[in-house]
Every structure is written in structure tokens, then in C-alpha cells.
C-alpha positions as CSV (number, residue, x, y, z in Angstrom):
1,M,233.2,-32.1,-24.3
2,A,232.2,-32.3,-27.7
3,T,229.9,-35.4,-29.5
4,R,231.2,-37.1,-31.2
5,I,229.7,-39.1,-34.6
6,A,230.9,-42.4,-36.7
7,I,229.8,-41.9,-39.7
8,F,229.6,-45.1,-42.1
9,A,229.2,-44.8,-45.9
10,S,229.5,-47.7,-49.2
11,G,229.5,-44.6,-51.6
12,N,229.8,-41.4,-52.8
13,G,229.9,-39.7,-49.9
14,S,227.5,-36.8,-50.5
15,N,225.5,-36.5,-47.6
16,F,228.9,-37.5,-45.2
17,Q,230.5,-34.2,-46.7
18,R,227.1,-32.3,-46.3
19,I,227.0,-33.4,-42.7
20,A,230.8,-32.8,-42.2
21,D,230.3,-29.4,-43.7
22,Y,227.1,-28.6,-42.1
23,F,229.1,-29.6,-38.7
24,A,232.2,-27.9,-38.8
25,G,233.1,-25.8,-36.5
26,N,230.5,-26.5,-34.2
27,D,232.2,-27.0,-31.0
28,A,229.3,-29.5,-29.6
29,I,229.8,-31.7,-32.1
30,E,232.4,-33.2,-33.6
31,I,232.6,-35.8,-37.0
32,A,235.6,-38.0,-35.7
33,V,235.9,-41.1,-37.8
34,L,234.2,-42.5,-41.4
35,Y,233.6,-45.9,-41.3
36,S,232.9,-47.9,-44.8
37,N,232.8,-51.6,-45.9
38,R,234.4,-50.8,-50.0
39,P,237.7,-49.7,-50.3
40,D,236.8,-47.6,-53.2
41,A,234.3,-45.4,-51.8
42,F,234.8,-41.8,-52.8
43,A,233.4,-41.5,-49.3
44,L,237.0,-42.1,-48.3
45,E,238.7,-39.8,-50.4
46,R,236.3,-37.1,-49.5
47,A,237.6,-37.9,-45.6
48,A,240.6,-38.0,-47.1
49,A,240.4,-34.1,-48.3
50,L,238.4,-32.6,-44.8
51,G,241.0,-33.9,-42.8
52,I,238.7,-37.0,-41.1
53,P,240.2,-40.1,-40.2
54,S,238.8,-43.8,-41.8
55,V,238.8,-46.8,-41.5
56,V,237.9,-50.3,-43.6
57,F,236.4,-53.1,-43.1
58,N,235.8,-56.4,-44.6
59,W,232.3,-58.6,-44.0
60,D,234.1,-61.0,-41.9
61,R,235.9,-57.8,-39.6
62,F,232.0,-55.9,-38.8
63,Y,230.0,-59.7,-38.6
64,T,232.8,-62.1,-36.5
65,T,235.2,-59.8,-34.7
66,S,234.2,-56.8,-31.9
67,E,237.1,-55.0,-33.3
68,I,234.9,-52.6,-34.9
69,L,233.0,-52.1,-31.9
70,N,236.2,-52.2,-29.8
71,D,237.5,-49.0,-32.4
72,L,234.2,-47.3,-32.0
73,H,234.3,-46.9,-28.0
74,T,238.5,-46.1,-28.8
75,R,237.5,-43.2,-30.1
76,H,234.4,-42.9,-27.7
77,I,231.9,-42.9,-30.0
78,D,228.4,-41.6,-29.0
79,W,226.0,-41.8,-31.7
80,I,226.5,-43.5,-34.7
81,V,224.7,-41.6,-38.4
82,L,224.3,-44.3,-41.0
83,A,225.3,-42.0,-44.6
84,G,224.5,-44.3,-47.5
85,F,225.5,-47.9,-46.0
86,L,223.8,-50.2,-46.9
87,W,224.8,-53.5,-44.4
88,L,223.2,-54.1,-42.0
89,V,224.9,-53.3,-38.2
90,P,225.3,-56.7,-36.6
91,D,224.5,-57.1,-32.6
92,N,227.4,-56.4,-30.9
93,I,227.2,-52.3,-32.2
94,L,223.1,-52.4,-31.9
95,C,223.1,-53.0,-28.3
96,A,225.9,-51.0,-27.7
97,Y,224.3,-47.9,-29.2
98,R,221.2,-48.8,-28.6
99,D,218.8,-46.0,-29.8
100,R,221.7,-43.9,-30.8
101,I,222.4,-45.2,-34.2
102,V,220.3,-42.6,-36.9
103,N,219.5,-43.6,-40.8
104,I,218.0,-42.6,-44.2
105,H,216.1,-43.8,-46.8
106,P,215.4,-42.4,-49.9
107,A,211.9,-43.4,-49.8
108,L,208.5,-42.1,-47.1
109,L,208.7,-45.4,-45.3
110,P,207.4,-48.3,-44.6
111,K,207.0,-48.4,-48.5
112,Y,210.1,-48.9,-49.9
113,G,212.1,-50.4,-47.4
114,G,213.9,-53.2,-46.6
115,K,216.6,-55.5,-48.0
116,G,218.4,-54.3,-51.6
117,M,215.9,-51.2,-51.6
118,Y,218.4,-48.3,-52.2
119,G,219.5,-45.4,-54.7
120,M,218.2,-46.2,-57.4
121,R,215.9,-48.9,-57.2
122,V,213.8,-47.2,-54.7
123,H,213.3,-44.7,-56.8
124,Q,212.5,-46.6,-59.9
125,A,210.2,-48.8,-57.9
126,V,208.4,-44.9,-56.5
127,V,208.1,-44.3,-60.9
128,T,207.1,-47.4,-62.0
129,A,204.2,-47.7,-59.3
130,G,202.4,-44.1,-60.7
131,D,203.2,-42.0,-56.8
132,K,201.9,-39.0,-57.1
133,E,204.8,-38.0,-54.2
134,S,208.4,-39.5,-52.9
135,G,210.5,-38.1,-49.8
136,I,213.1,-39.4,-47.0
137,S,212.3,-41.2,-44.0
138,I,215.1,-40.1,-41.3
139,H,214.7,-43.6,-39.1
140,L,216.3,-45.4,-35.7
141,V,218.2,-48.8,-36.1
142,N,217.8,-51.7,-35.2
143,E,217.6,-55.2,-36.5
144,Y,216.2,-55.0,-39.3
145,Y,216.8,-53.1,-42.0
146,D,214.6,-49.7,-42.3
147,E,212.0,-50.8,-39.2
148,G,213.3,-48.4,-36.4
149,Q,211.5,-46.2,-35.2
150,I,211.1,-42.6,-37.2
151,V,212.0,-39.8,-36.5
152,F,211.3,-36.9,-39.8
153,Q,210.7,-37.4,-42.8
154,A,209.4,-35.0,-45.6
155,R,207.8,-35.2,-49.5
156,C,208.7,-33.8,-52.0
157,P,206.1,-34.0,-55.5
158,V,206.2,-37.0,-57.6
159,L,206.0,-35.9,-61.1
160,P,203.3,-37.1,-65.0
161,G,206.7,-37.3,-67.1
162,D,209.4,-38.0,-63.8
163,N,211.9,-40.7,-64.1
164,A,214.2,-42.0,-61.9
165,G,216.3,-39.5,-61.6
166,D,214.6,-37.2,-62.0
167,V,213.1,-38.5,-58.3
168,A,216.7,-39.1,-57.0
169,A,217.4,-35.0,-57.4
170,K,214.7,-34.4,-55.7
171,I,215.4,-36.7,-52.8
172,H,218.9,-35.6,-52.4
173,R,217.7,-31.7,-51.7
174,L,215.6,-33.1,-49.6
175,E,218.6,-34.9,-47.8
176,Y,220.7,-32.5,-47.8
177,E,218.5,-29.3,-46.4
178,H,217.1,-32.3,-43.4
179,F,219.6,-34.7,-43.1
180,P,222.5,-32.3,-40.3
181,R,219.7,-30.2,-39.2
182,V,217.8,-33.7,-38.2
183,I,221.0,-35.5,-36.4
184,E,221.2,-32.0,-34.6
185,E,218.5,-32.0,-33.2
186,L,218.1,-35.2,-31.9
187,L,221.3,-34.8,-30.1
188,K,220.8,-32.1,-28.5
189,K,217.4,-33.8,-27.4
190,N,219.5,-37.2,-26.4
191,S,222.3,-35.2,-24.1
192,P,223.1,-34.9,-21.1
193,A,221.6,-31.7,-19.7
């Protein structure tokens, strides 16, 4: 039986698209559903085009009820992937999916992590600090922003004259290249024999 993944996304969904494309036709791993906290997220249009069901929720449904957790269980979800999802995962979902929620962060953690550090904010901070490199961190999710166990990092140079947009482009290439593969490796490593 296939390992069923739920992806949570808040925005464009380019990583969601890349992951869905990577696992298309894979009998062992299925992208079962997309969840989003934003009804205008372009990720929802991507899901519709791919024939992947989606669920939109608000703050109240996510944090004060068990509705999303119950929906995950109803869909027999094995793993959760955060792909540009900006909210902290509530305790009920963290407990039910301990060490089975993975996130990607567009910097080399522990640098440039934490609440409010996402997207172009991160890349601008890297450029402003004059860092010579940046990269991605793929990590397990715990109750704190960007503090879970790091399972993979990849680096790229930040050249003199690079602006935040230049860094973002390099980071996106690393995300698309590595995130689906690392998810696959994590699932293989943690699947019952």
C-alpha cells in the first residue's frame, strides 16, 4: 500500500507542484491531498489541475478544533510535508505525526529561522548581512519555528552584487532539485520493513 502524503502550502505552490510531479506514477508514494490556510493560494489551482483534492481552512478550524487532524486520519495520511506553509503546526497534529512532518526552509538553519523569517525576508537578510553563501534546510517539524532536527542541507554561493531576487532564484533551484528526493529518502528510511 502506498505511503500517503498530505502537503500544506500557503502560497504559489511551486514546491508542491515539483513534489507532485516527482511522485506522479510512483506506486509507493502518493500525494493524497493539499491543505491551505489561504483560499486565494495559487497552490489550490495547481492541485485542481493535477486532480489532487484540496482542503482550505481558517485559523479557528486549525487551532481550536480537531477538524484538520480528523480529516488527516480519515484520508489515512502517513506523512505531512510543509511546502511554503507559514503557520505553526498545532500540538494535536504534532503529537499524532511525531517525526512524520517535514518542512523546507530557504536558509542554512539555525541562521535566519524563526517566526516571520520566510521567502524574500530571508534572502534580504542574507544579502544585508553580507553572507558568502546561503542554502536550504530540510527538517523535521516540532513545536517551534524552524527548530526541528535538520535532515538535509544544500548550499549555494552568494556573490558580490547578488540581490535578494538573485539569491531566491538559487534557493528555488536547490529546493526543486533536493526536496522531493529527500522526502523519498526519509519515507524509505522510515517505512515499515
